[in-house]
C-alpha positions as CSV (number, residue, x, y, z in Angstrom):
1,M,0.0,0.0,0.2
2,I,1.2,3.7,-0.5
3,R,1.7,5.2,2.6
4,V,2.4,9.0,3.9
5,N,5.7,10.5,4.3
6,E,4.5,11.0,8.3
7,H,6.5,14.0,9.1
8,Y,3.6,16.0,7.0
9,L,1.5,14.8,9.5
10,K,3.2,16.9,12.4
11,L,2.6,20.1,10.9
12,K,0.2,22.3,12.3
13,A,-2.9,22.1,11.0
14,S,-3.0,25.0,8.9
15,Y,-0.5,27.4,7.4
16,L,-0.6,30.7,9.4
17,F,-1.9,32.8,6.0
18,S,-3.9,30.0,5.0
19,D,-5.9,30.4,8.2
20,V,-5.8,34.1,8.1
21,A,-7.8,34.0,4.6
22,R,-9.7,31.5,6.1
23,R,-10.9,33.6,8.8
24,V,-11.2,36.7,6.9
25,A,-13.6,34.9,4.0
26,D,-15.5,33.8,6.9
27,Y,-16.2,36.9,8.0
28,A,-17.1,38.3,4.5
29,K,-19.4,35.8,3.9
30,E,-21.5,37.2,7.1
31,H,-21.3,40.5,6.6
32,P,-21.0,40.7,2.6
33,E,-21.9,44.8,3.4
34,K,-18.7,45.3,5.5
35,E,-15.8,46.4,3.6
36,I,-12.3,44.8,4.2
37,T,-8.8,46.3,4.1
38,S,-5.9,44.6,4.9
39,L,-2.5,45.5,6.2
40,G,-1.9,41.7,6.7
41,I,-0.2,39.3,4.2
42,G,2.7,41.1,2.4
43,D,1.4,41.0,-1.4
44,V,2.2,44.4,-3.7
45,T,-0.4,46.2,-5.0
46,R,1.3,49.0,-6.8
47,A,1.6,48.0,-11.2
48,L,5.1,47.2,-12.4
49,P,7.7,49.5,-13.2
50,Q,7.5,51.1,-16.8
51,V,11.2,49.5,-17.2
52,C,10.1,46.5,-16.9
53,I,6.9,46.6,-18.8
54,R,8.9,47.8,-21.9
55,A,11.1,45.3,-21.6
56,F,8.6,42.4,-21.3
57,H,7.0,43.8,-24.6
58,T,10.5,43.6,-26.1
59,A,11.1,40.3,-25.1
60,I,7.6,39.0,-26.0
61,D,8.0,40.5,-29.5
62,E,11.4,38.5,-29.6
63,M,9.5,35.4,-28.6
64,G,7.3,36.0,-31.4
65,N,9.7,35.7,-34.3
66,D,11.4,32.3,-35.3
67,A,14.7,34.2,-35.6
68,T,14.8,35.6,-32.1
69,F,12.7,32.8,-30.2
70,R,14.2,31.1,-27.2
71,G,13.4,27.3,-25.9
72,Y,15.2,26.1,-23.0
73,G,17.3,28.7,-21.2
74,P,20.0,28.1,-18.9
75,E,18.6,26.8,-15.4
76,Q,21.2,29.1,-13.4
77,G,19.6,31.9,-15.1
78,Y,20.4,34.0,-18.5
79,P,24.2,35.4,-18.1
80,F,23.1,39.0,-19.0
81,L,21.0,39.4,-15.5
82,R,23.3,37.2,-13.3
83,E,26.2,39.4,-14.7
84,T,23.9,42.7,-13.5
85,I,23.1,41.3,-10.5
86,A,26.5,40.6,-9.4
87,R,27.9,44.0,-10.9
88,H,25.1,46.2,-9.3
89,D,23.9,44.4,-5.9
90,F,27.3,43.0,-4.6
91,Q,30.3,44.2,-6.2
92,A,29.2,47.6,-5.9
93,R,28.8,47.6,-2.4
94,N,32.2,45.7,-2.2
95,A,31.1,42.3,-1.4
96,D,33.1,39.6,-3.8
97,I,30.3,37.8,-5.9
98,S,30.6,36.6,-9.4
99,A,28.1,35.7,-11.8
100,D,28.4,32.3,-11.6
101,E,27.7,32.1,-8.0
102,I,24.0,33.5,-8.6
103,F,21.2,31.3,-9.6
104,I,18.0,32.6,-10.9
105,S,14.8,31.4,-9.6
106,D,11.2,32.0,-9.3
107,G,10.8,32.6,-5.6
108,A,13.2,33.4,-2.3
109,K,10.3,31.3,-0.5
110,C,11.1,28.4,-3.0
111,D,14.9,28.7,-2.4
112,T,14.7,29.0,1.7
113,G,12.5,25.9,1.3
114,N,14.5,23.9,-1.4
115,I,17.9,24.9,0.3
116,Q,17.7,22.2,3.2
117,E,17.8,19.2,0.8
118,L,21.5,19.7,0.8
119,F,22.0,18.8,4.4
120,A,21.9,15.6,6.5
121,N,19.1,15.0,8.4
122,D,20.6,14.5,11.6
123,I,21.8,18.3,11.6
124,V,21.1,20.8,14.2
125,I,19.1,23.8,13.1
126,A,18.7,27.2,14.8
127,V,15.7,29.3,13.8
128,P,14.6,32.8,15.1
129,D,11.2,33.0,17.2
130,P,9.1,34.6,16.0
131,V,10.1,33.7,12.6
132,Y,9.0,33.2,8.9
133,P,7.2,29.7,8.8
134,V,8.3,28.6,5.9
135,Y,12.2,28.2,7.6
136,V,10.6,25.4,10.1
137,D,7.5,23.8,8.3
138,T,10.2,22.5,5.4
139,N,12.3,21.1,7.8
140,V,9.3,19.3,9.3
141,M,8.8,18.0,6.1
142,A,12.4,16.7,5.9
143,G,11.9,14.9,9.5
144,R,14.5,17.0,11.0
145,T,12.8,17.4,14.3
146,G,10.1,16.0,16.9
147,S,6.8,16.7,17.0
148,F,4.8,19.9,18.0
149,A,4.2,21.0,21.8
150,N,3.8,24.1,23.5
151,G,4.2,26.5,20.6
152,R,7.4,24.8,19.5
153,Y,8.9,21.6,17.2
154,Q,11.2,19.7,19.7
155,G,14.9,19.1,18.3
156,L,15.2,22.7,16.7
157,V,17.1,25.5,18.8
158,Y,14.7,28.5,19.3
159,L,16.8,32.1,18.8
160,E,14.6,33.9,20.9
161,C,13.9,37.6,19.7
162,T,12.3,40.2,21.8
163,E,12.2,44.0,22.8
164,K,15.2,43.5,25.0
165,N,17.3,42.5,22.5
166,G,15.6,44.6,19.8
167,F,14.4,41.5,17.7
168,V,17.8,40.5,17.1
169,P,19.0,36.9,18.1
170,A,22.2,36.1,20.4
171,L,24.3,33.7,19.5
172,P,23.3,30.1,20.8
173,S,24.6,28.9,23.5
174,A,24.2,25.3,22.3
175,R,26.1,24.6,18.8
176,A,23.5,24.7,15.4
177,D,24.8,23.7,12.3
178,L,22.1,25.3,10.3
179,I,21.3,29.0,11.3
180,Y,18.3,30.7,9.5
181,L,18.8,35.0,9.6
182,C,16.3,37.2,8.1
183,F,17.2,41.0,7.6
184,P,15.3,43.2,6.7
185,N,13.2,41.3,9.5
186,N,9.9,39.5,8.4
187,P,8.1,39.6,10.6
188,T,9.3,41.8,13.1
189,G,10.6,44.8,10.8
190,A,14.2,44.6,12.9
191,T,17.6,45.4,11.3
192,A,21.1,44.2,11.9
193,T,24.1,46.0,12.4
194,R,27.6,45.3,10.8
195,Q,29.2,44.1,14.2
196,Q,25.8,42.2,14.9
197,L,26.3,40.1,11.4
198,T,29.9,39.8,12.0
199,S,29.5,38.1,15.3
200,W,27.1,35.5,13.1
201,V,29.8,35.1,10.7
202,E,32.6,34.3,13.3
203,Y,30.1,32.0,15.0
204,A,29.6,29.9,12.0
205,R,33.3,30.1,10.6
206,K,34.7,28.7,13.7
207,E,32.0,26.4,14.1
208,K,31.7,25.3,10.4
209,S,28.5,26.2,10.6
210,L,26.6,27.7,7.7
211,I,24.0,30.7,8.0
212,L,21.2,30.7,5.5
213,F,20.3,34.6,4.9
214,D,17.0,35.9,3.6
215,A,17.5,39.3,2.5
216,A,14.4,40.0,0.3
217,Y,14.0,43.3,2.0
218,A,17.2,45.0,1.9
219,A,15.5,47.4,-0.9
220,F,13.7,48.9,1.7
221,I,16.7,49.6,3.9
222,R,17.4,53.8,4.3
223,D,19.7,53.9,7.0
224,P,23.0,53.7,4.7
225,A,25.2,52.2,8.2
226,I,23.2,48.8,7.6
227,P,24.5,46.1,5.6
228,Q,21.9,45.3,2.4
229,S,24.1,41.7,2.2
230,I,25.6,39.8,4.4
231,F,28.4,39.3,1.6
232,E,29.3,42.8,2.9
233,I,31.3,41.2,5.8
234,D,34.4,40.0,6.1
235,G,34.7,36.1,5.9
236,A,30.8,35.7,5.0
237,R,31.7,34.1,1.6
238,E,32.7,31.0,3.7
239,A,30.3,30.9,6.1
240,A,26.7,32.1,4.1
241,I,24.1,31.8,1.6
242,E,21.7,34.8,0.5
243,F,18.3,34.8,-0.8
244,R,17.0,37.8,-2.6
245,S,13.7,38.7,-4.7
246,F,12.0,40.9,-7.0
247,S,8.6,40.5,-5.6
248,K,8.5,43.4,-3.1
249,T,11.1,45.3,-5.1
250,A,10.1,45.5,-8.4
251,G,6.5,44.5,-7.8
252,F,6.9,40.9,-9.0
253,T,4.5,38.9,-6.7
254,G,2.5,37.5,-9.8
255,T,5.5,37.6,-12.2
256,R,7.9,35.4,-10.2
257,C,12.0,36.1,-9.9
258,A,14.6,36.0,-7.4
259,F,17.6,34.4,-6.9
260,T,20.2,32.7,-4.4
261,V,23.7,33.5,-4.1
262,V,26.4,30.5,-3.2
263,P,29.7,31.4,-3.6
264,K,32.0,28.8,-4.5
265,T,34.2,29.2,-1.1
266,C,31.1,28.0,1.0
267,M,31.6,24.3,1.9
268,V,29.9,21.6,3.4
269,Y,30.9,18.5,5.0
270,G,30.7,14.8,4.8
271,R,30.9,12.3,8.0
272,D,34.5,11.4,7.2
273,G,35.3,15.3,7.4
274,S,35.3,15.8,3.5
275,K,34.3,19.2,2.0
276,H,32.3,19.4,-0.6
277,A,31.4,23.3,-2.7
278,L,28.1,23.9,-1.8
279,N,27.5,25.9,-5.3
280,G,28.3,22.9,-7.4
281,L,25.7,20.8,-4.9
282,W,23.2,23.9,-5.5
283,N,23.6,23.6,-8.9
284,R,23.4,20.0,-9.2
285,R,19.7,20.2,-7.4
286,H,18.8,23.4,-9.4
287,T,19.2,21.9,-12.7
288,T,17.5,18.6,-11.8
289,K,14.2,19.9,-10.1
290,F,14.1,23.5,-12.1
291,N,13.7,24.4,-15.9
292,G,14.8,27.9,-15.2
293,V,12.8,31.5,-15.0
294,S,11.3,32.2,-18.5
295,Y,13.1,34.8,-20.6
296,P,11.1,37.6,-20.9
297,V,10.9,37.9,-17.0
298,Q,14.5,37.8,-17.0
299,R,14.3,40.7,-18.9
300,A,11.8,42.7,-17.2
301,A,14.4,41.7,-13.9
302,E,17.7,42.9,-15.8
303,A,15.5,46.4,-16.9
304,C,15.3,46.8,-12.9
305,Y,19.0,47.7,-13.0
306,N,19.5,49.9,-16.0
307,G,18.7,53.3,-17.7
308,D,15.6,54.5,-15.1
309,G,15.1,51.2,-13.7
310,P,16.8,52.0,-10.4
311,R,15.0,55.7,-10.2
312,Q,11.6,53.7,-11.0
313,L,12.5,50.8,-8.3
314,R,13.2,53.6,-5.6
315,E,10.1,55.9,-6.5
316,L,8.0,51.9,-5.6
317,T,10.1,51.1,-2.3
318,N,9.6,54.9,-1.2
319,Y,6.1,54.7,-1.7
320,Y,5.3,51.6,0.8
321,M,8.0,53.3,2.7
322,A,5.9,56.3,3.4
323,N,2.7,54.0,3.8
324,A,4.9,52.4,6.5
325,D,6.0,55.6,8.3
326,L,2.1,56.7,8.6
327,I,0.8,53.2,10.2
328,R,4.1,53.5,13.0
329,K,3.0,57.2,13.3
330,A,-0.6,56.1,13.7
331,M,0.3,53.0,16.1
332,I,2.5,55.3,18.1
333,S,0.1,57.8,18.5
334,L,-2.6,55.1,19.9
335,G,-0.2,54.0,22.5
336,Y,1.2,50.8,20.9
337,S,5.4,50.5,20.5
338,C,6.4,49.3,17.6
339,T,9.7,47.6,16.0
340,G,10.1,48.1,12.1
341,G,8.6,50.4,9.4
342,L,11.9,52.5,9.1
343,N,14.2,50.4,7.1
344,A,12.1,47.5,6.2
345,P,8.3,47.6,5.2
346,Y,6.5,45.2,7.8
347,L,6.1,46.8,11.4
348,W,5.8,44.8,14.6
349,V,3.1,46.0,16.9
350,N,3.0,45.1,20.8
351,T,-0.7,44.7,20.9
352,R,-0.5,44.0,25.1
353,T,-3.0,41.3,24.5
354,D,-3.7,37.9,22.6
355,S,-3.0,38.4,19.0
356,W,-6.1,36.4,17.5
357,E,-8.1,38.1,19.7
358,F,-6.5,41.2,18.6
359,F,-6.9,39.9,14.8
360,D,-10.7,39.3,15.5
361,F,-11.3,42.2,17.1
362,L,-9.6,44.8,14.2
363,L,-11.5,42.2,11.8
364,R,-14.8,42.6,13.5
365,N,-14.6,46.5,14.5
366,A,-12.6,48.0,12.0
367,G,-12.5,45.8,9.2
368,V,-8.8,45.7,8.8
369,V,-6.8,42.7,8.5
370,C,-3.5,41.8,10.4
371,T,-1.5,39.2,10.9
372,P,-1.3,37.8,14.4
373,G,2.2,37.4,16.1
374,A,1.6,34.3,17.5
375,G,1.5,32.6,13.9
376,F,4.9,33.3,14.0
377,G,6.1,31.7,16.8
378,R,5.9,31.2,21.0
379,C,7.5,35.1,21.2
380,G,5.2,36.2,18.3
381,E,2.5,36.1,20.9
382,G,0.9,39.5,21.9
383,Y,2.2,41.0,18.9
384,I,0.5,41.6,15.5
385,R,2.3,42.3,12.2
386,L,1.0,45.4,9.6
387,T,2.1,45.5,6.2
388,A,3.0,48.8,4.2
389,F,2.0,46.8,0.7
390,N,-1.2,48.7,-0.2
391,M,-1.8,51.5,-2.0
392,K,-2.0,54.7,0.6
393,E,-5.8,55.7,0.4
394,N,-6.7,52.4,2.1
395,V,-3.8,52.6,4.5
396,E,-5.3,55.9,5.8
397,K,-8.6,54.4,5.6
398,S,-7.2,51.5,7.4
399,L,-6.1,53.4,10.2
400,A,-8.7,55.8,10.6
401,R,-11.0,52.5,11.3
402,I,-8.5,51.3,13.6
403,A,-8.3,54.3,15.7
404,K,-12.2,54.9,15.9
405,A,-12.1,50.8,17.0
406,L,-9.8,51.3,19.5
407,A,-11.0,54.7,20.9
């Protein structure tokens, strides 16, 4: 008989964002007359930049002509995009990354979930708490954890992020082999200083551990002192992999394009102590299980870096950061402490009460959707996440309703 992968049965009954969507749908069905606005799930709302639209049209025209048509492209991504990313996102910031260390994909979520296939099942994994659920759930599916109890999976090392430490976790007291870090952080909006990232890189090099660094929101950093890439830190080439995305920075959530940076000097070890280059292993996995991002999408992604592209993308991220500023000021004026919203599009609001209760309160009394912090881990209880990814008029409308409900 066909048998189930029993590790899937350890997963919590629903994925956080699915649960949020279900509750919103139930409320909308009960109250069809009520308007609902969302400051919850982080999907973008602004149209694609014009440079990307033009690049799409040009590439589609090429695909419609026999002489310029393209079939299968390189699974790792076209050289024109890999070279552009290396030059603008890394080399321009004195980060030593070359084009053949960049792998184009259809999403940072996919890559952060898939990368764990390269590692042994008995390694020790450290995750922040609160945490983006994909980091945890994909390792549960792979069988690296015990069962779920008291808000956590047995077998994981949880790095607690609280107001006391500015939501930047301290180094683990117990050894960790694989470490997930995300800055600017989802969900808390916190950022890490150069000194804090240096401590993590030094730890990983000393322990022969690996950092999986999610930098999907790097383009929202406004403080020039904050590193945008972990590869700005000396020694990170031997100790880290980085994930980036065009989803929030260029509005590609429905278009799908991202990339993962795997330095050729980054190693993983066999039981006998033998060294193996992660770049080659990820390339093997990538070429076996992925057929590449479409040519028009990659041309559109390339356009983000050329001509008027950087200005248009900055205008787009500035729009969302202006929303973040509105939300931050409004919640503080209502007496709530907030993290994020300064160098990140997320705001982490201390509700001083049960996070799912606060979610239901805002939905029913203000018609506003947030994301309950408890869905991101035990340390998320008592908080909600608000996002700046909406149209300004909807943000202003949502904040006015929240203020009225809380009054």
